[in-house]
Phi, psi and omega in degrees: 000000182302138178066014174292128185265121181250127169266122184240116181249112184206128184272344178282117186301317183294311180297317182298312183290319181293318180292321177300315179297317180297317180292321180294326176297332179271008173096003179278149169266124190240130167252113184248127182226156187266355181214162187290324180295318176293324177299317179295320178298314180293323179299313183292327183279326190249341180048069182292169180278336181202150180239131172251119187235120172288141183296314187258088175232152182284168177083295177215113186295163186300323180294315179295322178295318177301317180297320179293318178297316182293333176294336186249342190202158173257016179304139181296143181231130173244127178270146175246125183229143182281345183228125181294331183263011184288143174296339179299328179299310180295318179299319179297317178294320179294332179284349177120004177295149182267337182197173175213157177230135182271134175271147356286147182236153174278138182302322180294324178294316179299315179299319179298319180291321177298314181294324178296317179296315181295324178298314184286333176287328181280346182225054184299335183279356187264007186297327184267002183298134178088351181271177178288145178292129181294141178294335183276005184298129179244188181298139176072020178075027180266122177256137179236129177227088184064236181275006183255130177239132179238116177266104185282348177266315179275355181053051178229150180231137176229143176233122186054035178083354181261139180296137176248121181275116178243148170286162178304322179294318178296323179294317178297321179297315179295321178298322179296316177294318184293335180289342182215065181299137180085352179265132179285125178251124180288159177297322179296320178295319180293322176300319182288316187278323184266317184264358176062035177272115174272007181223171180297140179228177180281118184288351175299330178301316179293311185300316182292319179291326174297318179297318178296319179294318177302319180298338182261327184251354180122128185299329184267002184284326178249120184262137173275127175253100190304129179086353183234312181157224184225157173214150177273128177284129184285000000 
């Protein structure tokens, strides 16, 4: 993680300065700014490795900033929210954020979540490792599910022959489903395998990303099994 560049957008001076120091002590390079418009400017100029965005910042709020970043890049985004039950959490995830952390947060927890996100972005092809070989596996790692094609080597997805743009988190989620088509995967398993949570996490992260994935590959491709989880229709 040495020299990993973090863009941190937070309007509270105390939180911004303390968090910047904590991240720098762990070896991160940090650009910290107090508002969303400046954050977008710095993002475009510096192209950081990951963005930490507080939901409530002036100029351009964190959710809108996340949406602008996602329009231009698949760089990982973690939202910071003061309330775990806030609708802002869901809005941030729907805007394309990969994870969120609730304030107040412990510096060690934030660093752990950043490292977890960076690990899965750096190893997007490993989501299916250790799982059962899919029955739909074809030559060259090509999986076919009706009109959906998943290239597990080239990390590309096509629907009806057209390229489908997925974020790395969405790709890992699809790879997890593709490794076991027809098998029900619980939200806890998906949190562990896709989000690298070795502890209990908020299942809204899974639900929102499944909805985003459905919107790209087809609403009926991933089935909800009430009370258990989700499964990919073969």
